[in-house]
PQR file with spaces between the fields and no chain letter, atoms N, CA, C, O and H, PARSE charges and radii, in Angstrom:
ATOM       1  N    MET     1      69.782  114.470  105.159 -0.4000 1.5000
ATOM       2  CA   MET     1      70.392  113.338  104.492 -0.0000 2.0000
ATOM       3  C    MET     1      71.826  113.199  105.004  0.5500 1.7000
ATOM       4  O    MET     1      72.606  114.148  104.916 -0.5500 1.4000
ATOM       5  N    PRO     2      72.184  112.023  105.540 -0.5600 1.5000
ATOM       6  CA   PRO     2      73.539  111.838  106.071  0.2800 2.0000
ATOM       7  C    PRO     2      74.588  111.805  104.963  0.5500 1.7000
ATOM       8  O    PRO     2      74.332  111.354  103.846 -0.5500 1.4000
ATOM       9  N    THR     3      75.769  112.296  105.308 -0.4000 1.5000
ATOM      10  CA   THR     3      76.893  112.280  104.372 -0.0000 2.0000
ATOM      11  C    THR     3      77.474  110.871  104.328  0.5500 1.7000
ATOM      12  O    THR     3      77.685  110.263  105.377 -0.5500 1.4000
ATOM      13  H    THR     3      75.976  112.662  106.215  0.4000 1.0000
ATOM      14  N    PRO     4      77.739  110.335  103.120 -0.5600 1.5000
ATOM      15  CA   PRO     4      78.314  108.985  103.050  0.2800 2.0000
ATOM      16  C    PRO     4      79.718  108.943  103.652  0.5500 1.7000
ATOM      17  O    PRO     4      80.456  109.927  103.616 -0.5500 1.4000
ATOM      18  N    GLU     5      80.065  107.788  104.201 -0.4000 1.5000
ATOM      19  CA   GLU     5      81.393  107.595  104.771 -0.0000 2.0000
ATOM      20  C    GLU     5      82.444  107.656  103.666  0.5500 1.7000
ATOM      21  O    GLU     5      82.194  107.177  102.560 -0.5500 1.4000
ATOM      22  H    GLU     5      79.465  106.989  104.230  0.4000 1.0000
ATOM      23  N    PRO     6      83.619  108.236  103.942 -0.5600 1.5000
ATOM      24  CA   PRO     6      84.699  108.230  102.949  0.2800 2.0000
ATOM      25  C    PRO     6      85.134  106.796  102.650  0.5500 1.7000
ATOM      26  O    PRO     6      85.009  105.906  103.492 -0.5500 1.4000
ATOM      27  N    GLU     7      85.640  106.594  101.453 -0.4000 1.5000
ATOM      28  CA   GLU     7      86.115  105.281  101.030 -0.0000 2.0000
ATOM      29  C    GLU     7      87.362  104.888  101.822  0.5500 1.7000
ATOM      30  O    GLU     7      88.214  105.732  102.102 -0.5500 1.4000
ATOM      31  H    GLU     7      85.742  107.317  100.770  0.4000 1.0000
ATOM      32  N    THR     8      87.468  103.610  102.181 -0.4000 1.5000
ATOM      33  CA   THR     8      88.647  103.072  102.853 -0.0000 2.0000
ATOM      34  C    THR     8      89.313  102.084  101.909  0.5500 1.7000
ATOM      35  O    THR     8      88.659  101.191  101.371 -0.5500 1.4000
ATOM      36  H    THR     8      86.776  102.925  101.953  0.4000 1.0000
ATOM      37  N    ILE     9      90.629  102.248  101.709 -0.4000 1.5000
ATOM      38  CA   ILE     9      91.388  101.407  100.781 -0.0000 2.0000
ATOM      39  C    ILE     9      92.556  100.779  101.533  0.5500 1.7000
ATOM      40  O    ILE     9      93.324  101.481  102.192 -0.5500 1.4000
ATOM      41  H    ILE     9      91.161  102.974  102.146  0.4000 1.0000
ATOM      42  N    GLU    10      92.691   99.456  101.435 -0.4000 1.5000
ATOM      43  CA   GLU    10      93.835   98.768  102.026 -0.0000 2.0000
ATOM      44  C    GLU    10      95.006   98.830  101.060  0.5500 1.7000
ATOM      45  O    GLU    10      94.843   98.605   99.861 -0.5500 1.4000
ATOM      46  H    GLU    10      92.068   98.886  100.900  0.4000 1.0000
ATOM      47  N    VAL    11      96.188   99.137  101.585 -0.4000 1.5000
ATOM      48  CA   VAL    11      97.391   99.249  100.764 -0.0000 2.0000
ATOM      49  C    VAL    11      98.519   98.425  101.378  0.5500 1.7000
ATOM      50  O    VAL    11      98.462   98.046  102.548 -0.5500 1.4000
ATOM      51  H    VAL    11      96.321   99.319  102.559  0.4000 1.0000
ATOM      52  N    THR    12      99.551   98.152  100.566 -0.4000 1.5000
ATOM      53  CA   THR    12     100.667   97.335  101.032 -0.0000 2.0000
ATOM      54  C    THR    12     101.951   98.131  101.220  0.5500 1.7000
ATOM      55  O    THR    12     102.968   97.569  101.627 -0.5500 1.4000
ATOM      56  H    THR    12      99.597   98.460   99.615  0.4000 1.0000
ATOM      57  N    ARG    13     101.925   99.431  100.933 -0.4000 1.5000
ATOM      58  CA   ARG    13     103.105  100.296  101.077 -0.0000 2.0000
ATOM      59  C    ARG    13     102.763  101.474  101.967  0.5500 1.7000
ATOM      60  O    ARG    13     101.597  101.848  102.095 -0.5500 1.4000
ATOM      61  H    ARG    13     101.099   99.888  100.602  0.4000 1.0000
ATOM      62  N    THR    14     103.781  102.056  102.581 -0.4000 1.5000
ATOM      63  CA   THR    14     103.552  103.198  103.461 -0.0000 2.0000
ATOM      64  C    THR    14     103.490  104.520  102.699  0.5500 1.7000
ATOM      65  O    THR    14     103.008  105.515  103.241 -0.5500 1.4000
ATOM      66  H    THR    14     104.728  101.752  102.477  0.4000 1.0000
ATOM      67  N    ARG    15     103.960  104.548  101.472 -0.4000 1.5000
ATOM      68  CA   ARG    15     103.915  105.780  100.660 -0.0000 2.0000
ATOM      69  C    ARG    15     102.999  105.515   99.473  0.5500 1.7000
ATOM      70  O    ARG    15     103.278  104.645   98.649 -0.5500 1.4000
ATOM      71  H    ARG    15     104.351  103.740  101.032  0.4000 1.0000
ATOM      72  N    ILE    16     101.913  106.260   99.390 -0.4000 1.5000
ATOM      73  CA   ILE    16     100.932  106.038   98.337 -0.0000 2.0000
ATOM      74  C    ILE    16     100.525  107.381   97.717  0.5500 1.7000
ATOM      75  O    ILE    16     100.710  108.441   98.316 -0.5500 1.4000
ATOM      76  H    ILE    16     101.686  106.967  100.060  0.4000 1.0000
ATOM      77  N    ALA    17      99.971  107.308   96.513 -0.4000 1.5000
ATOM      78  CA   ALA    17      99.488  108.505   95.813 -0.0000 2.0000
ATOM      79  C    ALA    17      97.971  108.462   95.758  0.5500 1.7000
ATOM      80  O    ALA    17      97.376  107.395   95.609 -0.5500 1.4000
ATOM      81  H    ALA    17      99.821  106.447   96.026  0.4000 1.0000
ATOM      82  N    CYS    18      97.349  109.626   95.879 -0.4000 1.5000
ATOM      83  CA   CYS    18      95.894  109.733   95.762 -0.0000 2.0000
ATOM      84  C    CYS    18      95.575  110.853   94.773  0.5500 1.7000
ATOM      85  O    CYS    18      96.134  111.947   94.846 -0.5500 1.4000
ATOM      86  H    CYS    18      97.832  110.494   96.000  0.4000 1.0000
ATOM      87  N    ASP    19      94.658  110.551   93.845 -0.4000 1.5000
ATOM      88  CA   ASP    19      94.200  111.574   92.896 -0.0000 2.0000
ATOM      89  C    ASP    19      92.677  111.675   92.879  0.5500 1.7000
ATOM      90  O    ASP    19      92.099  112.275   91.973 -0.5500 1.4000
ATOM      91  H    ASP    19      94.203  109.662   93.786  0.4000 1.0000
ATOM      92  N    GLY    20      92.042  111.095   93.868 -0.4000 1.5000
ATOM      93  CA   GLY    20      90.586  111.128   93.946 -0.0000 2.0000
ATOM      94  C    GLY    20      89.914  110.025   93.168  0.5500 1.7000
ATOM      95  O    GLY    20      88.741  109.727   93.397 -0.5500 1.4000
ATOM      96  H    GLY    20      92.511  110.607   94.604  0.4000 1.0000
ATOM      97  N    GLY    21      90.641  109.415   92.249 -0.4000 1.5000
ATOM      98  CA   GLY    21      90.134  108.274   91.515 -0.0000 2.0000
ATOM      99  C    GLY    21      88.987  108.537   90.569  0.5500 1.7000
ATOM     100  O    GLY    21      88.373  107.580   90.097 -0.5500 1.4000
ATOM     101  H    GLY    21      91.593  109.657   92.063  0.4000 1.0000
ATOM     102  N    ALA    22      88.669  109.758   90.271 -0.4000 1.5000
ATOM     103  CA   ALA    22      87.521  110.051   89.410 -0.0000 2.0000
ATOM     104  C    ALA    22      87.961  110.685   88.097  0.5500 1.7000
ATOM     105  O    ALA    22      87.203  111.450   87.499 -0.5500 1.4000
ATOM     106  H    ALA    22      89.168  110.535   90.655  0.4000 1.0000
ATOM     107  N    GLY    23      89.164  110.382   87.641 -0.4000 1.5000
ATOM     108  CA   GLY    23      89.647  110.954   86.381 -0.0000 2.0000
ATOM     109  C    GLY    23      89.670  112.461   86.441  0.5500 1.7000
ATOM     110  O    GLY    23      90.248  113.042   87.360 -0.5500 1.4000
ATOM     111  H    GLY    23      89.780  109.761   88.126  0.4000 1.0000
ATOM     112  N    ALA    24      89.041  113.104   85.464 -0.4000 1.5000
ATOM     113  CA   ALA    24      89.007  114.563   85.403 -0.0000 2.0000
ATOM     114  C    ALA    24      88.230  115.172   86.570  0.5500 1.7000
ATOM     115  O    ALA    24      88.394  116.355   86.871 -0.5500 1.4000
ATOM     116  H    ALA    24      88.571  112.632   84.718  0.4000 1.0000
ATOM     117  N    LEU    25      87.398  114.385   87.219 -0.4000 1.5000
ATOM     118  CA   LEU    25      86.608  114.893   88.346 -0.0000 2.0000
ATOM     119  C    LEU    25      87.314  114.682   89.682  0.5500 1.7000
ATOM     120  O    LEU    25      86.760  115.011   90.731 -0.5500 1.4000
ATOM     121  H    LEU    25      87.265  113.425   86.974  0.4000 1.0000
ATOM     122  N    GLY    26      88.517  114.143   89.655 -0.4000 1.5000
ATOM     123  CA   GLY    26      89.286  113.894   90.880 -0.0000 2.0000
ATOM     124  C    GLY    26      89.932  115.163   91.401  0.5500 1.7000
ATOM     125  O    GLY    26      89.343  116.242   91.336 -0.5500 1.4000
ATOM     126  H    GLY    26      88.966  113.876   88.803  0.4000 1.0000
ATOM     127  N    HIS    27      91.137  115.031   91.914 -0.4000 1.5000
ATOM     128  CA   HIS    27      91.881  116.177   92.448 -0.0000 2.0000
ATOM     129  C    HIS    27      93.341  116.016   92.062  0.5500 1.7000
ATOM     130  O    HIS    27      93.727  114.959   91.562 -0.5500 1.4000
ATOM     131  H    HIS    27      91.616  114.155   91.967  0.4000 1.0000
ATOM     132  N    PRO    28      94.167  117.037   92.282 -0.5600 1.5000
ATOM     133  CA   PRO    28      95.599  116.901   91.975  0.2800 2.0000
ATOM     134  C    PRO    28      96.199  115.723   92.740  0.5500 1.7000
ATOM     135  O    PRO    28      95.819  115.460   93.881 -0.5500 1.4000
ATOM     136  N    ARG    29      97.131  115.019   92.111 -0.4000 1.5000
ATOM     137  CA   ARG    29      97.784  113.880   92.763 -0.0000 2.0000
ATOM     138  C    ARG    29      98.620  114.377   93.934  0.5500 1.7000
ATOM     139  O    ARG    29      99.422  115.303   93.804 -0.5500 1.4000
ATOM     140  H    ARG    29      97.440  115.233   91.184  0.4000 1.0000
ATOM     141  N    VAL    30      98.413  113.742   95.072 -0.4000 1.5000
ATOM     142  CA   VAL    30      99.194  114.032   96.264 -0.0000 2.0000
ATOM     143  C    VAL    30      99.805  112.728   96.768  0.5500 1.7000
ATOM     144  O    VAL    30      99.218  111.656   96.620 -0.5500 1.4000
ATOM     145  H    VAL    30      97.762  112.990   95.178  0.4000 1.0000
ATOM     146  N    TRP    31     100.982  112.831   97.360 -0.4000 1.5000
ATOM     147  CA   TRP    31     101.647  111.669   97.947 -0.0000 2.0000
ATOM     148  C    TRP    31     101.405  111.704   99.443  0.5500 1.7000
ATOM     149  O    TRP    31     101.571  112.740  100.088 -0.5500 1.4000
ATOM     150  H    TRP    31     101.460  113.702   97.481  0.4000 1.0000
ATOM     151  N    LEU    32     101.011  110.562   99.990 -0.4000 1.5000
ATOM     152  CA   LEU    32     100.708  110.439  101.402 -0.0000 2.0000
ATOM     153  C    LEU    32     101.647  109.409  102.030  0.5500 1.7000
ATOM     154  O    LEU    32     102.033  108.437  101.380 -0.5500 1.4000
ATOM     155  H    LEU    32     100.876  109.721   99.466  0.4000 1.0000
ATOM     156  N    GLN    33     102.005  109.621  103.269 -0.4000 1.5000
ATOM     157  CA   GLN    33     102.902  108.725  103.985 -0.0000 2.0000
ATOM     158  C    GLN    33     102.156  108.155  105.190  0.5500 1.7000
ATOM     159  O    GLN    33     101.630  108.902  106.015 -0.5500 1.4000
ATOM     160  H    GLN    33     101.692  110.411  103.796  0.4000 1.0000
ATOM     161  N    ILE    34     102.116  106.829  105.281 -0.4000 1.5000
ATOM     162  CA   ILE    34     101.482  106.167  106.420 -0.0000 2.0000
ATOM     163  C    ILE    34     102.536  105.878  107.474  0.5500 1.7000
ATOM     164  O    ILE    34     103.550  105.240  107.192 -0.5500 1.4000
ATOM     165  H    ILE    34     102.544  106.222  104.611  0.4000 1.0000
ATOM     166  N    ASP    35     102.296  106.343  108.672 -0.4000 1.5000
ATOM     167  CA   ASP    35     103.151  106.013  109.808 -0.0000 2.0000
ATOM     168  C    ASP    35     102.773  104.594  110.225  0.5500 1.7000
ATOM     169  O    ASP    35     101.630  104.368  110.620 -0.5500 1.4000
ATOM     170  H    ASP    35     101.472  106.861  108.902  0.4000 1.0000
ATOM     171  N    PRO    36     103.696  103.626  110.151 -0.5600 1.5000
ATOM     172  CA   PRO    36     103.369  102.244  110.501  0.2800 2.0000
ATOM     173  C    PRO    36     102.803  102.083  111.913  0.5500 1.7000
ATOM     174  O    PRO    36     102.035  101.156  112.170 -0.5500 1.4000
ATOM     175  N    GLU    37     103.176  102.974  112.824 -0.4000 1.5000
ATOM     176  CA   GLU    37     102.645  102.893  114.185 -0.0000 2.0000
ATOM     177  C    GLU    37     101.177  103.305  114.242  0.5500 1.7000
ATOM     178  O    GLU    37     100.432  102.836  115.102 -0.5500 1.4000
ATOM     179  H    GLU    37     103.800  103.728  112.615  0.4000 1.0000
ATOM     180  N    VAL    38     100.759  104.186  113.322 -0.4000 1.5000
ATOM     181  CA   VAL    38      99.366  104.617  113.254 -0.0000 2.0000
ATOM     182  C    VAL    38      98.580  103.641  112.380  0.5500 1.7000
ATOM     183  O    VAL    38      97.475  103.234  112.738 -0.5500 1.4000
ATOM     184  H    VAL    38     101.365  104.567  112.623  0.4000 1.0000
ATOM     185  N    GLY    39      99.152  103.267  111.231 -0.4000 1.5000
ATOM     186  CA   GLY    39      98.532  102.280  110.353 -0.0000 2.0000
ATOM     187  C    GLY    39      97.582  102.815  109.310  0.5500 1.7000
ATOM     188  O    GLY    39      97.029  102.044  108.526 -0.5500 1.4000
ATOM     189  H    GLY    39     100.050  103.598  110.940  0.4000 1.0000
ATOM     190  N    SER    40      97.377  104.137  109.282 -0.4000 1.5000
ATOM     191  CA   SER    40      96.474  104.709  108.274 -0.0000 2.0000
ATOM     192  C    SER    40      96.773  106.184  108.065  0.5500 1.7000
ATOM     193  O    SER    40      97.453  106.824  108.868 -0.5500 1.4000
ATOM     194  H    SER    40      97.826  104.764  109.919  0.4000 1.0000
ATOM     195  N    VAL    41      96.242  106.709  106.953 -0.4000 1.5000
ATOM     196  CA   VAL    41      96.351  108.135  106.649 -0.0000 2.0000
ATOM     197  C    VAL    41      95.124  108.517  105.823  0.5500 1.7000
ATOM     198  O    VAL    41      94.594  107.690  105.081 -0.5500 1.4000
ATOM     199  H    VAL    41      95.691  106.189  106.301  0.4000 1.0000
ATOM     200  N    GLU    42      94.672  109.764  105.949 -0.4000 1.5000
ATOM     201  CA   GLU    42      93.533  110.248  105.182 -0.0000 2.0000
ATOM     202  C    GLU    42      93.978  111.323  104.211  0.5500 1.7000
ATOM     203  O    GLU    42      94.835  112.145  104.534 -0.5500 1.4000
ATOM     204  H    GLU    42      95.103  110.436  106.552  0.4000 1.0000
ATOM     205  N    CYS    43      93.398  111.316  103.022 -0.4000 1.5000
ATOM     206  CA   CYS    43      93.679  112.329  102.012 -0.0000 2.0000
ATOM     207  C    CYS    43      92.976  113.626  102.399  0.5500 1.7000
ATOM     208  O    CYS    43      91.792  113.626  102.737 -0.5500 1.4000
ATOM     209  H    CYS    43      92.702  110.648  102.760  0.4000 1.0000
ATOM     210  N    GLY    44      93.708  114.716  102.347 -0.4000 1.5000
ATOM     211  CA   GLY    44      93.150  116.023  102.687 -0.0000 2.0000
ATOM     212  C    GLY    44      92.174  116.571  101.660  0.5500 1.7000
ATOM     213  O    GLY    44      91.389  117.466  101.971 -0.5500 1.4000
ATOM     214  H    GLY    44      94.670  114.716  102.073  0.4000 1.0000
ATOM     215  N    TYR    45      92.212  116.045  100.434 -0.4000 1.5000
ATOM     216  CA   TYR    45      91.294  116.495   99.388 -0.0000 2.0000
ATOM     217  C    TYR    45      89.971  115.736   99.429  0.5500 1.7000
ATOM     218  O    TYR    45      88.905  116.347   99.501 -0.5500 1.4000
ATOM     219  H    TYR    45      92.850  115.318  100.181  0.4000 1.0000
ATOM     220  N    CYS    46      90.039  114.403   99.382 -0.4000 1.5000
ATOM     221  CA   CYS    46      88.822  113.608   99.197 -0.0000 2.0000
ATOM     222  C    CYS    46      88.435  112.788  100.420  0.5500 1.7000
ATOM     223  O    CYS    46      87.414  112.101  100.400 -0.5500 1.4000
ATOM     224  H    CYS    46      90.906  113.908   99.323  0.4000 1.0000
ATOM     225  N    ASP    47      89.226  112.847  101.479 -0.4000 1.5000
ATOM     226  CA   ASP    47      88.969  112.131  102.728 -0.0000 2.0000
ATOM     227  C    ASP    47      89.056  110.613  102.613  0.5500 1.7000
ATOM     228  O    ASP    47      88.662  109.901  103.537 -0.5500 1.4000
ATOM     229  H    ASP    47      90.056  113.405  101.495  0.4000 1.0000
ATOM     230  N    ARG    48      89.577  110.099  101.472 -0.4000 1.5000
ATOM     231  CA   ARG    48      89.790  108.653  101.397 -0.0000 2.0000
ATOM     232  C    ARG    48      90.739  108.268  102.524  0.5500 1.7000
ATOM     233  O    ARG    48      91.670  109.005  102.848 -0.5500 1.4000
ATOM     234  H    ARG    48      89.897  110.677  100.721  0.4000 1.0000
ATOM     235  N    LYS    49      90.491  107.115  103.109 -0.4000 1.5000
ATOM     236  CA   LYS    49      91.349  106.618  104.180 -0.0000 2.0000
ATOM     237  C    LYS    49      92.124  105.434  103.633  0.5500 1.7000
ATOM     238  O    LYS    49      91.539  104.475  103.129 -0.5500 1.4000
ATOM     239  H    LYS    49      89.734  106.516  102.845  0.4000 1.0000
ATOM     240  N    TYR    50      93.443  105.504  103.734 -0.4000 1.5000
ATOM     241  CA   TYR    50      94.323  104.431  103.297 -0.0000 2.0000
ATOM     242  C    TYR    50      94.822  103.707  104.540  0.5500 1.7000
ATOM     243  O    TYR    50      95.408  104.315  105.436 -0.5500 1.4000
ATOM     244  H    TYR    50      93.919  106.283  104.143  0.4000 1.0000
ATOM     245  N    VAL    51      94.580  102.395  104.581 -0.4000 1.5000
ATOM     246  CA   VAL    51      94.927  101.568  105.735 -0.0000 2.0000
ATOM     247  C    VAL    51      95.989  100.568  105.307  0.5500 1.7000
ATOM     248  O    VAL    51      95.846   99.897  104.285 -0.5500 1.4000
ATOM     249  H    VAL    51      94.105  101.901  103.853  0.4000 1.0000
ATOM     250  N    LEU    52      97.041  100.473  106.084 -0.4000 1.5000
ATOM     251  CA   LEU    52      98.131   99.545  105.807 -0.0000 2.0000
ATOM     252  C    LEU    52      97.675   98.130  106.164  0.5500 1.7000
ATOM     253  O    LEU    52      97.274   97.863  107.296 -0.5500 1.4000
ATOM     254  H    LEU    52      97.157  101.018  106.914  0.4000 1.0000
ATOM     255  N    LYS    53      97.744   97.225  105.178 -0.4000 1.5000
ATOM     256  CA   LYS    53      97.354   95.834  105.418 -0.0000 2.0000
ATOM     257  C    LYS    53      98.281   95.204  106.440  0.5500 1.7000
ATOM     258  O    LYS    53      99.459   95.551  106.522 -0.5500 1.4000
ATOM     259  H    LYS    53      98.070   97.442  104.258  0.4000 1.0000
ATOM     260  N    GLU    54      97.745   94.281  107.215 -0.4000 1.5000
ATOM     261  CA   GLU    54      98.553   93.562  108.186 -0.0000 2.0000
ATOM     262  C    GLU    54      99.635   92.776  107.459  0.5500 1.7000
ATOM     263  O    GLU    54      99.358   92.098  106.470 -0.5500 1.4000
ATOM     264  H    GLU    54      96.787   93.999  107.148  0.4000 1.0000
ATOM     265  N    GLY    55     100.865   92.868  107.949 -0.4000 1.5000
ATOM     266  CA   GLY    55     101.983   92.167  107.341 -0.0000 2.0000
ATOM     267  C    GLY    55     102.546   92.855  106.107  0.5500 1.7000
ATOM     268  O    GLY    55     103.392   92.285  105.417 -0.5500 1.4000
ATOM     269  H    GLY    55     101.090   93.419  108.752  0.4000 1.0000
ATOM     270  N    ALA    56     102.091   94.074  105.816 -0.4000 1.5000
ATOM     271  CA   ALA    56     102.545   94.802  104.628 -0.0000 2.0000
ATOM     272  C    ALA    56     103.981   95.261  104.793  0.5500 1.7000
ATOM     273  O    ALA    56     104.485   95.391  105.908 -0.5500 1.4000
ATOM     274  H    ALA    56     101.404   94.537  106.376  0.4000 1.0000
ATOM     275  N    ASP    57     104.639   95.506  103.651 -0.4000 1.5000
ATOM     276  CA   ASP    57     106.004   96.030  103.629 -0.0000 2.0000
ATOM     277  C    ASP    57     105.977   97.450  104.175  0.5500 1.7000
ATOM     278  O    ASP    57     105.226   98.290  103.679 -0.5500 1.4000
ATOM     279  H    ASP    57     104.229   95.400  102.745  0.4000 1.0000
ATOM     280  N    HIS    58     106.776   97.723  105.176 -0.4000 1.5000
ATOM     281  CA   HIS    58     106.802   99.060  105.766 -0.0000 2.0000
ATOM     282  C    HIS    58     107.825   99.969  105.111  0.5500 1.7000
ATOM     283  O    HIS    58     108.060  101.073  105.603 -0.5500 1.4000
ATOM     284  H    HIS    58     107.386   97.041  105.580  0.4000 1.0000
ATOM     285  N    GLY    59     108.438   99.543  104.022 -0.4000 1.5000
ATOM     286  CA   GLY    59     109.369  100.387  103.283 -0.0000 2.0000
ATOM     287  C    GLY    59     108.605  101.280  102.338  0.5500 1.7000
ATOM     288  O    GLY    59     107.497  100.948  101.916 -0.5500 1.4000
ATOM     289  H    GLY    59     108.247   98.647  103.622  0.4000 1.0000
ATOM     290  N    ALA    60     109.190  102.406  102.008 -0.4000 1.5000
ATOM     291  CA   ALA    60     108.561  103.340  101.070 -0.0000 2.0000
ATOM     292  C    ALA    60     108.728  102.818   99.638  0.5500 1.7000
ATOM     293  O    ALA    60     109.725  102.176   99.309 -0.5500 1.4000
ATOM     294  H    ALA    60     110.089  102.675  102.351  0.4000 1.0000
ATOM     295  N    ASP    61     107.755  103.100   98.818 -0.4000 1.5000
ATOM     296  CA   ASP    61     107.789  102.715   97.407 -0.0000 2.0000
ATOM     297  C    ASP    61     108.260  103.930   96.611  0.5500 1.7000
ATOM     298  O    ASP    61     107.529  104.914   96.509 -0.5500 1.4000
ATOM     299  H    ASP    61     106.945  103.621   99.085  0.4000 1.0000
ATOM     300  N    HIS    62     109.458  103.881   96.050 -0.4000 1.5000
ATOM     301  CA   HIS    62     110.012  105.033   95.333 -0.0000 2.0000
ATOM     302  C    HIS    62     109.811  104.884   93.855  0.5500 1.7000
ATOM     303  O    HIS    62     110.212  105.757   93.086 -0.5500 1.4000
ATOM     304  H    HIS    62     110.053  103.081   96.134  0.4000 1.0000
């Protein structure tokens, strides 16, 4: 049985938080930084891929 592809989420900021999105079944919240030249980052816990939307603000969200 093939493993399902990790979820891909489009975002508008280069600094985002991931907690697995499953409430108590998720993982500890981690902050991820997208390099605008790369355009994406993957969570080390759940393998979600965060992709920077075209034309998105490249400033960090504090």
